[in-house]
C-alpha positions in Angstrom: 63.2 46.9 -38.2 61.3 43.7 -37.8 62.6 40.3 -38.7 60.4 40.4 -41.8 62.0 43.6 -43.0 65.5 42.3 -42.6 64.8 39.4 -44.8 63.0 41.3 -47.6 64.0 43.9 -50.2 61.9 46.8 -51.4 62.9 46.0 -55.0 61.9 43.5 -57.5 63.0 40.4 -55.5 60.7 39.6 -52.5 61.7 36.9 -50.1 59.4 33.9 -49.8 58.0 32.7 -46.4 55.9 29.9 -45.2 52.7 30.6 -43.3 54.2 29.2 -40.1 57.3 31.5 -40.5 55.1 34.5 -41.0 52.9 33.6 -38.0 55.9 33.0 -35.8 57.4 36.4 -36.8 54.2 38.2 -36.0 54.0 36.3 -32.6 57.6 37.3 -31.7 56.9 40.9 -32.7 53.9 41.2 -30.5 55.6 39.7 -27.5 58.7 41.8 -27.9 56.8 45.0 -28.7 54.3 44.9 -25.8 55.5 42.4 -23.2 53.4 42.5 -20.0 50.4 44.9 -20.0 47.7 45.8 -17.5 44.2 45.8 -19.2 40.8 46.8 -18.1 37.6 45.4 -19.7 34.4 43.3 -19.3 34.4 39.6 -19.5 32.4 38.3 -22.5 31.8 34.7 -23.7 32.9 33.0 -20.5 31.6 29.4 -20.3 33.7 28.1 -17.5 36.7 26.0 -17.7 37.4 23.9 -20.8 37.8 20.1 -20.5 41.5 20.7 -20.5 41.2 23.0 -17.5 42.1 26.2 -19.5 39.6 29.1 -19.8 38.9 31.0 -23.0 36.9 34.2 -23.3 37.1 37.8 -24.4 37.7 41.2 -22.8 35.8 44.0 -24.3 34.8 47.7 -23.9 32.4 49.8 -25.8 34.5 49.8 -29.0 36.9 46.8 -29.2 37.4 43.3 -28.0 40.5 41.1 -27.4 40.6 37.4 -26.9 41.9 36.1 -23.6 43.1 32.8 -22.1 43.9 31.6 -18.6 46.0 28.5 -18.3 44.9 25.7 -15.9 47.7 26.3 -13.4 47.1 30.1 -13.3 43.3 29.6 -13.0 43.7 27.4 -9.9 45.7 30.2 -8.2 43.2 33.0 -8.9 41.5 34.4 -5.8 38.6 35.8 -7.9 37.3 33.5 -10.6 36.2 35.1 -13.9 32.4 35.4 -14.5 30.4 36.5 -17.5 29.8 40.2 -17.6 32.3 41.0 -14.8 34.4 44.1 -15.3 38.0 43.2 -14.4 41.6 44.4 -14.4 43.9 41.8 -15.7 47.7 41.6 -16.1 49.3 39.4 -18.7 51.4 39.0 -21.8 50.2 39.9 -25.3 50.8 37.2 -27.9 49.2 35.6 -30.8 47.7 32.2 -31.7 49.3 31.1 -35.0 46.6 28.5 -35.6 43.9 31.1 -36.2 46.0 34.3 -36.8 44.4 36.0 -33.8 46.2 37.9 -31.2 45.3 37.4 -27.5 46.4 38.1 -23.9 47.5 35.4 -21.7 46.2 36.4 -18.2 48.4 35.9 -15.2 46.4 37.8 -12.6 42.8 39.0 -12.4 40.9 41.2 -10.0 37.5 43.0 -10.2 37.7 46.6 -11.4 37.4 49.0 -8.5 37.7 46.1 -6.0 36.7 47.6 -2.6 35.2 46.6 0.7 31.9 45.5 -0.7 33.5 43.2 -3.3 35.9 41.7 -0.8 33.0 41.1 1.7 30.9 39.6 -1.1 33.7 37.2 -2.2 34.3 36.2 1.4 30.7 35.4 2.0 30.5 33.5 -1.2 33.4 31.3 -0.3 32.0 30.7 3.2 28.6 29.7 2.0 30.0 27.5 -0.7 32.1 25.7 1.9 28.9 25.1 3.9 27.2 23.6 0.9 24.4 26.2 0.6 25.1 26.7 -3.1 25.3 23.0 -3.9 23.1 21.9 -6.8 22.0 18.7 -5.1 20.1 20.5 -2.4 18.0 22.5 -4.8 14.5 21.3 -5.4 12.4 21.1 -8.5 9.7 23.8 -9.0 6.1 22.6 -8.9 4.5 22.0 -12.2 1.2 23.7 -11.6 1.1 25.7 -8.3 -2.3 26.6 -6.8 -0.8 29.7 -5.0 2.3 31.7 -5.8 3.9 33.9 -3.1 5.7 37.0 -4.3 8.1 39.0 -2.1 8.7 42.5 -3.6 7.7 46.1 -3.5 4.0 46.5 -4.1 4.5 49.9 -5.8 7.1 49.2 -8.4 6.8 48.2 -12.0 8.1 44.7 -11.1 4.8 43.5 -9.5 2.8 44.9 -12.4 4.9 43.1 -15.0 4.7 39.8 -13.1 0.9 40.0 -12.7 0.6 40.8 -16.4 2.8 37.8 -17.1 0.6 35.5 -15.0 -2.6 36.8 -16.7 -1.2 36.2 -20.2 0.4 32.8 -19.4 -1.8 31.1 -16.9 -4.1 33.0 -14.5 -3.4 31.8 -11.0 -3.8 33.0 -7.4 -1.0 35.3 -6.2 -0.2 36.4 -2.6 2.1 39.4 -2.3 4.2 40.1 0.8 5.2 43.8 0.5 8.9 44.5 1.5 11.4 47.2 0.8 13.8 46.1 -1.9 16.5 48.7 -1.1 17.9 50.2 2.0 19.0 49.2 5.5 15.8 47.3 6.3 15.6 45.4 3.0 17.4 42.3 4.1 15.5 41.8 7.4 12.1 42.4 5.6 12.9 39.9 2.9 14.1 37.3 5.4 11.0 37.7 7.5 8.8 37.4 4.5 10.4 34.1 3.4 10.1 32.7 7.0 6.5 34.0 7.3 5.3 32.3 4.1 6.9 29.0 5.4 5.1 29.4 8.8 1.6 29.5 7.0 -0.1 26.1 7.6 -3.8 27.0 7.1 -6.1 26.2 4.1 -8.3 28.5 2.0 -7.2 32.0 1.2 -4.3 31.8 3.7 -2.9 28.5 2.5 0.8 28.0 2.2 2.2 29.0 -1.3 3.6 26.2 -3.5 6.4 28.4 -4.8 8.0 31.8 -3.8 9.4 34.5 -6.0 11.8 37.1 -4.6 11.8 39.9 -7.2 13.5 43.3 -7.8 14.5 45.4 -10.8 18.1 46.1 -11.8 20.5 48.4 -10.0 24.1 48.9 -8.9 26.0 46.7 -6.5 25.0 49.0 -3.6 21.3 49.0 -4.6 21.3 45.2 -4.6 23.4 44.7 -1.5 20.4 43.8 0.7 20.1 40.5 -1.3 23.7 39.6 -0.4 23.1 39.7 3.3 23.7 36.6 5.3 20.2 36.7 6.9 18.6 36.5 3.4 20.8 33.7 2.2 20.1 31.6 5.2 16.4 32.3 5.1 16.3 31.0 1.5 18.4 27.9 2.4 16.0 27.1 5.3 12.8 27.6 3.2 10.6 24.5 2.8 9.0 26.2 -0.2 11.0 26.3 -3.5 12.3 29.8 -4.1 12.8 31.5 -7.5 15.3 34.5 -7.4 14.5 37.3 -9.8 16.7 40.1 -8.5 18.2 42.5 -11.1 18.8 42.0 -14.7 20.5 39.1 -16.4 24.0 40.6 -16.0 23.4 41.3 -12.2 24.0 38.6 -9.6 23.6 38.4 -5.9 24.2 35.6 -3.3 20.4 34.9 -3.2 20.7 33.9 -6.9 23.2 31.2 -5.9 21.2 29.7 -3.0 17.7 29.9 -4.6 16.3 26.8 -6.3 16.1 28.7 -9.6 17.4 32.0 -10.8 15.3 33.9 -13.4 17.1 36.5 -15.5 14.2 39.0 -15.1 11.0 39.1 -12.8 8.8 38.6 -15.9 10.7 35.4 -16.7 10.2 34.3 -13.1 6.5 34.5 -13.6 6.8 32.4 -16.7 8.8 29.8 -14.9 6.4 29.6 -12.0 3.4 28.5 -14.1 3.1 26.7 -17.4 1.5 28.4 -20.4 -2.2 27.5 -20.7 -2.2 27.4 -24.5 0.8 25.0 -24.4 -0.9 22.8 -21.9 -4.1 22.8 -24.0 -2.1 22.0 -27.2 -0.1 19.3 -25.4 -3.2 17.7 -23.9 -4.9 17.6 -27.3 -1.8 16.4 -29.0 -1.5 13.6 -26.4 -5.1 12.7 -26.9 -4.7 12.5 -30.6 -1.5 10.4 -30.3 -3.3 8.1 -27.8 -6.2 7.6 -30.2 -3.8 6.9 -33.1 -1.7 4.6 -31.0 -4.7 2.7 -29.8 -6.0 2.4 -33.4 -2.6 1.2 -34.6 -2.4 -1.3 -31.8 -5.8 -2.7 -32.6 -4.9 -2.9 -36.3 -1.6 -4.6 -35.6 -3.3 -7.0 -33.2 -5.9 -7.8 -35.8 -3.3 -8.4 -38.4 -1.3 -10.6 -36.1 -4.4 -12.6 -35.3 -5.3 -13.0 -38.9 -1.8 -14.1 -39.7 -1.8 -16.5 -36.8 -5.1 -17.9 -37.9 -3.8 -18.4 -41.5 -0.8 -20.2 -40.0 -2.9 -22.7 -38.0 -3.6 -26.1 -39.7 -7.2 -27.2 -40.5 -9.1 -29.2 -37.9 -9.3 -32.2 -40.3 -5.6 -32.2 -40.8 -5.0 -32.0 -37.0 -7.4 -34.9 -36.3 -6.4 -37.1 -39.3 -3.3 -38.6 -37.8 -4.7 -39.2 -34.3 -7.9 -40.7 -35.9 -5.7 -43.1 -38.0 -3.7 -44.1 -34.9 -6.9 -44.7 -33.0 -8.2 -47.1 -35.7 -4.9 -48.9 -35.8 -5.0 -49.3 -32.0 -8.6 -50.6 -32.2 -7.6 -53.3 -34.5 -4.6 -54.3 -32.5 -6.6 -54.3 -29.2 -9.1 -56.9 -30.5 -6.3 -59.2 -31.6 -4.5 -58.6 -28.3 -7.6 -59.5 -26.2 -8.0 -62.8 -28.1 -4.3 -63.6 -27.7 -4.4 -62.6 -24.0 -7.4 -64.9 -23.4 -5.8 -67.8 -25.1 -2.6 -67.3 -23.1 -4.5 -67.2 -19.8 -6.5 -70.3 -20.9 -3.3 -72.2 -21.6 -1.8 -71.1 -18.3 -4.9 -72.2 -16.4 -4.9 -75.6 -18.2 -1.3 -76.1 -17.2 -2.0 -75.2 -13.6 -5.2 -77.2 -13.3 -3.3 -80.3 -14.4 -1.1 -80.0 -11.3 -4.0 -79.6 -8.8 -5.1 -82.7 -6.7 -8.1 -83.0 -4.3 -6.1 -84.5 -1.4 -4.6 -81.2 0.0 -7.9 -79.4 -0.5 -9.8 -82.1 1.4 -7.3 -82.0 4.3 -7.5 -78.2 4.5 -11.3 -78.4 4.5 -11.3 -81.0 7.3 -8.9 -78.9 9.4 -11.1 -75.8 8.9 -14.2 -77.7 9.8 -12.6 -78.9 13.1 -11.6 -75.4 13.9 -15.1 -74.1 13.2 -16.6 -76.8 15.5 -14.3 -75.8 18.4 -15.1 -72.2 18.0 -18.8 -73.0 17.8 -18.7 -74.9 21.1 -16.8 -72.1 22.8 -19.2 -69.5 21.5 -22.2 -71.6 22.8 -20.7 -72.0 26.3 -19.9 -68.2 26.4 -23.5 -67.4 25.5 -25.0 -69.6 28.1 -22.7 -68.1 30.8 -23.7 -64.6 29.7 -27.4 -65.5 29.9 -26.9 -67.0 33.4 -25.2 -63.8 34.7 -27.9 -61.6 33.1 -30.7 -63.8 34.7 -29.1 -63.6 38.2 -28.7 -59.8 37.9 -32.4 -59.5 36.8 -33.6 -61.5 39.8 -31.6 -59.3 42.1 -33.3 -56.2 40.6 -36.7 -57.8 41.0 -36.1 -58.5 44.7 -34.9 -54.9 45.2 -37.9 -53.6 43.4 -40.3 -55.6 45.6 -38.5 -54.4 48.7 -38.6 -50.7 47.7 -42.2 -50.9 46.4 -44.8 -48.9 48.3 -47.1 -52.0 48.3 -44.9 -53.6 50.9 -45.7 -50.6 53.0 -49.5 -51.1 52.4 -49.1 -54.8 53.6 -47.9 -53.5 56.9 -51.2 -51.7 57.5 -50.8 -48.3 55.8 -53.0 -46.7 53.1 -52.4 -44.5 50.1 -54.8 -41.6 49.5 -55.2 -40.0 46.0 -57.5 -37.2 44.8 -59.7 -37.3 41.8 -56.8 -36.5 39.5 -54.7 -39.5 40.8 -52.3 -37.3 42.8 -51.2 -38.4 46.3 -52.8 -36.5 49.2 -50.1 -35.7 51.7 -51.8 -33.0 53.8 -55.3 -32.2 55.1 -55.0 -29.0 53.1 -55.0 -31.1 50.0 -58.5 -32.6 50.8 -61.1 -29.8 51.0 -64.7 -30.5 52.0 -66.7 -32.4 49.4 -63.6 -33.7 47.5 -63.7 -37.2 46.1 -60.8 -39.3 47.3 -59.5 -42.8 46.5 -57.9 -44.8 49.3 -55.7 -47.7 48.3 -55.2 -50.5 50.9 -53.4 -53.8 50.8 -56.1 -55.7 49.0 -58.0 -53.0 47.0 -59.1 -49.5 46.7 -62.0 -47.5 48.3 -63.6 -44.4 46.9 -65.0 -41.9 49.5 -65.8 -38.2 49.9 -64.6 -35.7 52.5 -67.3 -34.6 55.1 -67.8 -31.0 56.1 -65.3 -31.2 58.9 -62.6 -32.3 56.4 -62.5 -36.0 57.7 -63.3 -38.8 55.2 -65.9 -41.3 56.3 -64.7 -44.9 55.6 -66.5 -47.9 57.3 -67.5 -47.3 61.0 -70.7 -45.5 62.0 -72.6 -43.9 59.2 -70.5 -45.5 56.4 -72.1 -47.4 53.6 -69.8 -49.0 51.0 -69.9 -51.2 47.9 -67.6 -54.1 48.0 -65.8 -55.3 44.9 -64.6 -58.9 44.9 -60.9 -59.4 44.3 -60.2 -59.8 40.5 -63.7 -58.6 39.5 -64.2 -55.5 37.4 -67.9 -54.9 38.5 -69.1 -53.7 41.9 -72.0 -55.6 43.7 -74.3 -53.9 46.2 -73.8 -55.0 49.8 -76.3 -54.7 52.7 -76.1 -51.2 54.2 -76.6 -50.9 57.9 -79.6 -48.8 59.1 -77.5 -46.0 60.4 -76.2 -45.4 56.8 -79.1 -43.1 56.2 -77.9 -40.8 58.8 -77.3 -37.3 57.4 -73.7 -36.5 56.4 -72.9 -40.2 55.6 -71.6 -40.9 52.1 -71.5 -44.2 50.4 -68.2 -45.6 49.5 -67.1 -48.0 46.8 -64.5 -50.6 47.6 -62.3 -52.1 44.8 -59.6 -54.7 45.2 -56.6 -54.4 42.9 -53.4 -56.3 42.6 -51.6 -53.7 40.4 -48.9 -51.7 41.9 -50.3 -48.3 40.9 -48.4 -45.0 41.1 -47.7 -42.6 43.9 -47.8 -39.6 41.5 
């Protein structure tokens, strides 16, 4: 009999218990009646460890459910951590929780149901990739908001691709590029890894441009059916992808290693299509809503600014009030300024009168006399300096005059030479410069003679057959002189002789 039966009678008198006493009796009965049990079921309601480190969830089958708890110390020793939907075999002690009158099992050990070679390999890979940081949240990238091209890696003949394309058309029509692969079998892993790497190697533009996001999709299945997505080559291909990857393998309760390394894990392929692109109607509604909010905000801002301006204007004083006090101060200063000027003038007049009384002409006359003497001395020195300068300048000018007379060509003429010029006044330096019939001017010491070149190129001046007109020195008109008889000889030209004292020019 239980403890409750020992302390109660089946008669008129019934023993009275407190709630705590009854809950404790039930707890002891469960623990003594069952002790340690081995239980098989599916994990339900697992949300990870509590803040205290303990884990609370339920084990269920197709008909019943029992609450379960794993204490913090036990959880840290578990080789396989519990996960939502995982079918497990646990061993623990059946007890109750008096605080809620529920019975539960305190789990001391946990292992997957039917744990075999595949599960052991899967857990080993998971631990290794986790240690490498491939599953770390900080390395995962955000999905693009509005991709221009979506790359899909899946079987082209299954229902998955049709559901995804239908989802794209309903949500936001976009360009899709499908890379066909086998999603089950021995070649599945290699084909999926090659497809991911192939999309990342695309660098062109246009129809063959690189996708903005990749979706790896497959329908649900058993662990063996989904094993290709647990292969190391696939996990490392997703980790090395430059393009963000969405994993949509299996149903919501299924999980593979590609789900852990991908940038996002969709519960179904259709949901992956919804995650890849935004909903067009939502974008349109959001844009219109933002536009309306912007107009309302701008209108309210203008109204508030207008109200603030009006309030500020009402708070400002009138112009007359602002200028009244400065105007009054200005008038007062004007009055004080007139009186101050008169007082200042009288003060200066008084000061000048006192100073003038102390002034005497004696010192001033002495300073004037001394100044006049200094001016006289300076005047005499300036006059002597000017005379000396003029004497030096006169001597220098006389030297230049002598040098000019020495270098003048007239001194050469006085030694018996002559200067010949053509009709334009240029000096004739060669016979080639005096063609036959040219008029020439010959300058001698005491005058100039005009002549003409004969046919043989020799000018005829004086001598046989020469007739000339002599011009007296200092006279500007020419007088006719007696011409010898032979002057009428053919080929003889008359010449005019002028006397000049000017120096003339050689050029």
